N, C-alpha and C positions, 0 to 999 in steps of 0.2 A: 586423771581420768581412769576409770576402772570398769571392768565388765561385771555384769550382774544378770541374774535370770529375769526374764520377763514373763508375762502372764497372758494367757489366751482364754477367752470365754467361747466355748463351742456352741453351735446351734442347740436349741432346746431338745430336739429329737435325739441328739447324741450325748446329752448330759447324763452322767451317772447320778445316783442318788446322793453320793458323797465321796470325794469332795467336788466342789464346783470349780475351784481354781486349778490352773495348770502351769507348769514351768517347762522351759525348753532348754536344749543343750547348747545351741549356737549362741555365743555371747554377742551382745551389742555394746557399743561404747556409750556409756551413760553420760548425759550432760552434767555440768557442775551443779552442785547443790545451791539453790537460790537462797538468799538471806531470809526469806519468809518461812523457811522450814528448819526445824532442828535436825540433828543427825539421825535420831531414831525414826522420826517421821519420814525422812528421806530414804533411809536404808531399809527400814522394816515396816513402815506404816502404809498409809493409803497409796502413796506415790510409788512404792516398790511393787505394786501390783497393777500398774496401769498400762504397761507396755503390751503389745500384741504381736504374736508370731505363732508359727506352728508349735505344737506342744506335746508333752508327755504328762500323765497325771501326777499330781503331788498333793500332799495334805494341805489343809488350811494353815496359812502362815500368819505369824504375828510377832509380838515382842513383849518383853516384860520391863516394867519401869516402876520406880517408887512414886507414890502420889506426890511427894515433895518435889522430886525432879520434874514430874509432869507439870505441876503448877508453876515451877520456875521457868520452864520452857514457854508456857503460855504467857507469863509476864514479859518474857524476852521477845515476844512477837511471833512465835511459831503459829501459823494459821491452823494447822492440824490440831495442835494441842489446845488452842483456844476453842476450836470447834468441839472437841471432846468435852472440854470443861463446861461449855455452855449447855450441852445436852445430857451429861451424865453426872456432874458434880452434885446436884441436888439429891440424886438417888443414893450416891455413895456415902455422903456424910452421915446418913442415918444408919449405916451398917455398923455392927460392932467392930472395935479395934481401929476405927478411923483416927489418924491417917495410917495407911497401910505401908508396910516395908516394901511391898512389891504388888503389882497388879498386872494381870495378863490382858493385853489388848489384841483382839483378833479381828481381821477384816476378810470378808469373803463376798462373793456375789449373792445378791438376794435370791431367794428361791422362786420368786415370781418373774425372774429374768426371762426375756424372750429375744429372739433374733440372734445375731452373731456378734453382738458387742455388749459390754457391760453397761446396762442402763440404770442399775440400782445396786447398792451395796448394803450389806448388813454388818454392823459393828457390835462386837460383844466384849464387855469388860467383866473379868472374872476375879474373884478373890475367895479362896477356899470353896465353900459350898454355895456361895451367892454369885449371881450374875445379873447383868443388865444388858438388854438386847434391844437395838433400835435399827430401823431401816431408813435409808435415804435414797433419794433420786438424784441422778446426774443429768446434766444437759450442757450443751456447748453452743457458742456462737457459730453461725454458718461459715464465717471466714477464718475460723480457728483450725489449726492442724488436728485438734482432737475431734473435729466434726466428722472425720472419716470413720471414727469408731464409736462415737456417741451419737445416737440417732435423734434424740430430742433436742429441740432448739429453744433459745430464748423466745419470749413472747413476741408476737408481731404487734407493734404499737399502732400502726396505721392500717387498720383493717379495710378502709375504704380506698386505699391507694390503687391506681390502675393495675400495677404489676401484681399486687396481692389478689385482686379480683380475677385477673387473668390466670393466676395460679389456681384459684378455686375453680375457674372454668375448666381447666385441664382435668381436675379431679372429677368434675361432673361428667365430662365427655368420656373419661375412662370408665366411669360407672355405667353410663348408657351403652357403651360399646362392649364392655368385658364382663359385667356382672349378670350372670344368668338369672339369679333370683330376682334382680331388679327388673329385668326384661319381662319376666313372667307376670309381674303385677302391674306393668305399665299399660295404660289404655289410651295411647296417643291417637288411635283411629276413631275414637268416639267424637261426638259433636262437642263444640266448645260451649262454655257458659253463655247465657243469654247476652251478657254485656261484658266488655273488656275495656281496659284503659290503654289507649294507643300512646306509647312512649317514644315514637319516632322523633318527635320534636319535644325534648324534655322540658323546655321552658314553658310550653303550653300544651298540655296533654288534653286529650278529648276522649269521650266515651264512644265506643263503637258497638252498635247492635250487630250481633253475629247472626249467621244463618247456618243451616245444617250442611251446607256444601263447603264451608270454610274449613281448612285444615292448617292450623298455625300452632306453633309452640307458644306457650304462655307461662308466666311465673305467677304463683299465688303468694299472698302475704298473710302470715299468721302473726298477730300482734295483740297487745292489750289496749283497748280504747282508753281506759282510765278516765272516763267521763263522756259527756255528750260531745258529738262531733258537729261543729257549726257548719262545716262545708260538705255535709253529706248530701247525697242525691235525693231529690224529692220530686213530686209530680210537677212542681212549679219550675224547677230549674233543669229538668232532664233535657228538654229540647235545646236549651242554651248550651249545656255541657256537651251535647252531641254536635251541634253546629259550630259554636264559637270556641269550644274548649274551655280549659280551666287554667288560670294563671298558677304556675308552680308555687309561687311564694304565698299564695293564700291557703295552701294545704298544710296540714300538720307536718312537723319535722320528720316523723317516721315515714310518712307516705312520700315525702320529698326524697328521703334517702333510698327508699325502695325503687323509686323511679330512676334515680341515678344508677343503682346497681343493675337494673333491668337494661337500661340504655348502654351502659359500659360493657355488658356481657353480650351485646348484639341481639337481644330478644326484643321483639316489637311490643308484645302485649303483657299487661300486668292485671291480675284480678285482685281487687280490694273490696271487701264486703261493704264498707260504708259508701262507696261510690258506684259499685256495680249492682247493688240491690236498692230499689226505691224504698227508702226508709219509712215514708208515711203512707205506704200502700200495703195493707194487710194481705191483699190478694197476691201482690208480687212477692212479698216476703214468704208466704206459704209455698208458692210455686218454686222459688229459688231454694228454700230450705229443703224441700222435698228432693231436690237433685244435688244436695250438698255432698252426698256420698262420692260423686264423680268429680266435683270441682277440684278437690285437692289431689285425688288419685290420678287425674288426667293431666295435671300440671307437669311441665318439664321438671321443675323442682319448686320447693316452697322456701321463701325467706322467713326464717323463724327468728323473731326479734325477742330473744330471751333477756336482753339487757335493759329494756325500757319498761317502766311501769305505767307509762301513758303514751299516747300517740304524739304528744308535743315534745317528747324528749329526743327522738331520733336514735340511731344506733351506729353511726359511723364515726363517733368521737374516738380520739386516740385512746388506746388501752394503757392502763398503768403497768409498768414493767414489774416483773416479779423480783423482789429483793432476795438474793441468794443468802444462805447461811454462811457460806464461805466460798472463796475462789482458790482452788488447789491446782498445783502443777500436774500435768498429765504427760508422761513420757511416750512419744510416738516413734515408730520406725521412720528413719530418714530415707533419702533417695537411694543411698548406697546400702548394701546389705549390712555393713557394720556401723552405720550411722544412726543417730536418733535426733529427734526434734522435741522441743518442749512446748506443749500447748497448755491450755487452761480449761478446767471444767468447773461448772457451778454445781454446788451441792445444796440440797434443801431437804428438810424432814419430810418423809412420806407419812401421810396420815390419811384420814378420810377426806382431806382437802386437796389431795394431789392425785393425778392420773398420768398415764403414759401419753406419749405423743400420738400414738395410734393404738387401736385395739381391735381384735376380731371378736365380734359379739357371738355368743354361743346360744342365744335364745331365738334365733330365726328357725322356725319349723318349716322344713321343706317336705316334699312328697315322700322322701325316703326315710324321714325321721319319725320316731314313734312317740316322742314326748314333747311337750311344749312347756316352756317356763317363761313367765312374764316378769319383767324387771320393773319394779315400782320406781317412780321418778323422784327426783330431788325437788324439794319445795323452795330451793334457793333462787332459781331463776324465775323471771316474771311469767313467762308462758307456761311454766310448770305449775303455777299456782291458780290459773284460771280454768274454769270448767270448759268453756268453748274451745280452748286451745288443745284439749286432749284429742278430740277427734281430728283436728287439723294435723296434729303430729302423727297419729296412727294411720291416717289414710294417705299421707304423702308418700310417693315413691322414694323421693330423696329430699333432703332439706339442707339448706345452707344456714347454719345456726350461728347467729351473732351473739355470743355469750358476753358476759361482763369482762372477760379476760382475753378471749381469743376468737378465732373463726374456725368453725368445724363443718365438716361434711358428714351428714348422717344419711345412710341409705339402707336398703333392706339387707345388705351384705356386711357393712362395716361402718364404724364410726371412727373418724380420724381428724386430728387437728391439722388444718392447712399449714403446710410447711413444717410439720412435726413439732409445732410450738408447744411448750409446756403449758398446761392448763391447770388452774388451781382448784377446780371443783370436780371431784370424782363423779358423783352421781348425776351431775348436770349433763355429762356426756352419755349416760346410760338412758337415752331417750326411749320411750316405750315403742314397742312394735307389735303388730298383729302377726300371728303365725302365717307363714307364707301361703299355705293352701287356702286360707280364707279368701284370697284374691283369685282363686282358680275354680270356676264353676264345675269343670270336669272332674276335679278332685273332690269337691264338696259333695257331689252326687254320690260318690262312693262312701264318703265319711258318714253321710246321713244314715246309712244302713248298718254302720258298725257301732255297736253300743259302747264299746270301750273307747273308741276314738271320740265319739260324741260326748262322753263324760269328761274326757280330757279337754275338749273345747269348752265345755260348760265350766270347768274349773278355771280355764283361761278367762272366760267372761267375768267370773266372780272377782278375779284379781283386778281386772280393769275397773269394775264397779267400785272396789275398795279404793283404788287410786283416785277415781273420779270424785268419790265422796269427800276427799280431803280438799278439793279445789273449791274456789269461791265463785259465786255468780252475783252479778249486780241485781238480777231479778230472780228470786227463788222460784218463781213460776216457770222459769226456763229449764228447770232441772232435768226433765225428761227430753225436752227439745234439744238441749246442747249435747246429748249423747245419742240422738236418734240415728245418725248416720252409722255409728258403730254397731248399734243393734241391727240395723239393716244388713250389715255385712255378716253378722252371725246367724241371721234368720234361716238361710238355707240348711244349716247344720243343726240348729236347735229347734227349729219348727216355726211356723208362721204365727202361732198364737202367743203374742207378746202383750202382757197385760200390766200396764203401769210400772214398767221396768223389770218385771218378772216373766219367766218362761213357763207356759202352761205345763209342759212336759216335766218340769223340775219344780213345780210349785211348792210342794211340801218342804223341800230343801231350801228354796228361795225365801220362804217365810221366816227362816231362822237367822236373820241378821240381827246384829246388836251393836251398841255403841263401842267404838274402838277406844283402846286405852291411849291416853294422851299424857305424856310426861309433863307438858305445860299446856293444860287444857285451855281451849278458847272459852270466853264467856258465853255459855250456852243458856238458853232459856230453861226455866224450871217447868214450864208448861209449853206445849206445842205452839209455836208462833202461828198467828192466823194465816200468814202468807204461805205456810206449808200445808194448810188444811185442804188444798185442792186435790192432793193425792190421798188415797185411802190409808188408814192407819197401818195396814199390813204391808204397805210398800215402803222400800227404803227411800223413795222420793219424798216421803213425809218427814224424813229425819233432817234436822238442822245441825247435824254433827257428822263426823267421819264414822264409818261403819266397818264392821268385820263380819265374817260368816263363820259359823262353827265348823271346825275342820274335822272331817272324818271321811275316809275313803268310801266312795259309793260302790266299789267293786271288790272290797276285801272279803276273802273267803271266810276268815276266822271271825270276823266281827261285822258281817254284812248287815247294814241297817235294815230294820224291819219297820214298815209303816204302822202306826197306831191310829191313823186317821185316813180318811179318803176324801179327795176333792170331788165334790158332786157337780159343781158348776162355778163359773167365774164370769162376772159381767162388769165391763168398763165402757164408758162412752167417750170416744175420742173428741177432743175439742175441735179439731179440724179434720174432716174426713180424708183429705189428701195426704195428711201426715199420719201414716199408719203407725209409725213408731214414736210419734210425738206426744204432746201433753194430753192429759185426760181431764174430763170434767169431774167435779166433786160428786161423790156418791157411788164410786166403784165398790163392788161387793164380791166376796167369795163364799160359797156355801161348802161347809165341811161337815162330814159325818164323823163325829168324834165324841169322846167322853169329856165331861166337865167336872172338875174336882174342886170343891170349895176350899179355900186356903186363907191363912192369916199371916201377916208379917210378924216375924219374931225378932229379928235383929236388922239394924241398918248400918252398923259399922263392925269390922272393917269392910264388910260387904253386905249387900242386901240378901235376906233369906226369908223364905216362907215355909210354913208347916201345914201339912194335911193331918188332921187329928182323927183317930179312929172312933172317938165318942160322937155319936150322932148329934147329941145336944150341942157339942162344940163345933162339930164339922158342919152339920146342917145338910139338907138335901142339895144335890148338885145344882139344881135350878129352882128358885123359889117361885111359888104361885104358877106352876106349869103343870096342868092336869095330865100331860102326855108322859111326864117323867115318872118312872118307877125306880126305886132304889132300895137297897137292903144293907144291913149292917155288914161292914167288911170283915173278912176272916181275921185279918191281922189286928193285933193290939198295940202295935208300935206306931209312933208318929213318923211320918215321912217328911224329910227336910229337902228343900231344893234351893240352889243358888239362883238368884234373880239379877238380871241386868235391866233396870227400868229404862224406858225410852226418855221419859222426863220425870224428875223426882216428885213433882207435885201433881202428876197427871193420874186421874182415876180415884175412885172411892175406895179407900183402904179397907173399909168394912165389907165391901162386896167385890171380892176378887176370886177368879177361878183359874185353875190350871187346865190347859188344853194340851194333853200329850200328843205329839206328832210322830216322832221317830225314836226308835230305841236300837242300840247296838250294845256296846259295853257301857255307854252313857245314854241316858234318856233325855231327849230335848223336847221342849214344848213352848207354848206361848202363855203369857199371863194376860187375861182379858177381863174386862168389866162391861157392864151393861152400857149400851150406846144411849146417849141422851136423845131426847125426842127430836131435837132439831137435826141431828145427824141421821136419824131414821127417816125424817121427812125428806132430806136432801137425797138420800139413797132411794127414795121412791118405794119404801117398804113399810110405810106407816101402819098398814093394817095386816101385815103378814103375821101368820100364826106363830111361826117359829121365832124363837128368841134371837135378838140381834145384839151383837157384842162388838167391841172395838179393842184393838190391841193396846196394851200399856207397857209391854216388855217381853222378854224372853227368859226362859228358865232351863236349868239342867241339873241332873244329879248323877253321881257315879254309883248309886244304889237303885238301879231301875226296878228291881223286884218289889221294893217297898211301895212304889207308885203303881205298878201294874196290878197289885193286889187290890188297891182301891178302885182301879178301873173296872174290875169284875163286879164291884158293888154299885157302880154308877150306870147311868143309861147312856147308850151310844145313839145319839139323835143328830139330825141335821141342824147345824148352827150357822147363822149368817154372820160373817165378819165384815165390818165396813171400815 
């Protein structure tokens, strides 16, 4: 036995920039080297930096070894050398002079370390001027001596076990009691949803019609239907479901599991959309959807079923354990000052597929914060892929998230894995959040008069729309309905005039959406599908693809955007009057006073491009056969080129396209339009209108705005109708 220095990782607030590791002067008795480690790994490798005690700073430590000796140790069974070989050998064999006479191996705490214990390590292999650097996460079993120092745990396989659900209940109670941000957004005093599922007798649940005097906690369920629900509530079975109840075994597995969780946690009521809304009554649907904003917000918490793609799958199945890359010894202080114990830590590669056991989210906007940042969501979990599930996640005060790997609690303050379990999907834990003040009317009233804060909220809204556009809907006609509750929350700050997914106060900017880049694009139609034609062409709700918005700061002093057009009016007809933020009827129009510049396509690859020609014979008048139009020869003799992103590749008459410039800063942005067909004019109710009627076919921009604005001086600025 011999003494050796040990290492301490101090709290993040006390960490210097470099180094991160520390040694101390008081020796401990080291345990004997296990046969699973070679001498270098035991004395100078990972295990030599695993003990914990009070410390003094020291440099990053490591060792030097020849690649031949390293590989021989790996063949002899050293776990550490095998681990390094697995992750670094493929990189090193391509370096010059392989095999190397010596290579430096350095181990240190990863820079993203948090808390008071080493949760991650960084390993660096160096030879001359070349280096390979990788980061790994550490976790331990709850009953291992290393668990005192390693916060993350192995995955919880039995997420539906009573002791695990009771642990989750403790997390929820702590949130309700201690998290100020969560208390600010909670509306437990409001009335209950019209109907709830009574889970007092879980083998036979029944529907309860609530009244405004009832004050009870309830849980809401967010899940993917994955097809028609045969046992949904209808006008014919409602009375039976209220009086006689519903046999548990006739319900889909996901609803059965939700009833089990509700009953186990001691909550009486559960809200499930397929059972608490009369599915064959349009009147009831519209009434309940109009109050959807409060259903999830007022719930005690939401069960988020991220692991199931359909209601028949359920979500309480045992989870697959995470296979570690290696199991390495971890030297821990013993009971006596000079004693040590040997524990084990599991090590796995950190990548985009791994996250910490818990994390503090930094994008909750409170009353005292000035900026808001919205985190886009992962497409890997089922509820992150569905359009309806976005507003359910955003509006919930807290959610118990059943992922494919573990169980998480997400609230307005923090996202954490129950029991500190390792979770294999990073972005799945970064669930979307609304900024905190959106839930506070007294704060919103002040924000509404602050232009800078209003523009920040507007950018937040656009981030949400981008996220939403990636999600799928069974019925494309639900595109505006499935995000109506989110729009309702933003309305006090952005204004009541909400037109087909766009805000009247920001309409010029809202018109500049375009198709998002997709590394692996979905099969998208070359022409607009008929089911998307219920929304006007200028609304993102008419897009059958993910969208982006052009990024420019609305309030930048040096490049403040200048409007080149003016919104004269906007008309949409709501499909249902009680759904102010819901779907619209076909035929919505916006009247814009703007220039129109005739253009021609010049290239289609590698990107689409149009040109505006100075020659009148080539260019032509801005609008044909329109006696109101006056135009003159432009002063410039240079052709202007603009980059184009078409909405649909085969949409529009390529021989009759116009550019409608809208906004200019350092870049000029505008729309590409074509004449509206007669059937679209008729639907819009403007068949006999004198002004020309157009529809959008894409968006355009150029970094040479002067070339285009010179053409604007030669064209006529008239009122144009866009449908």
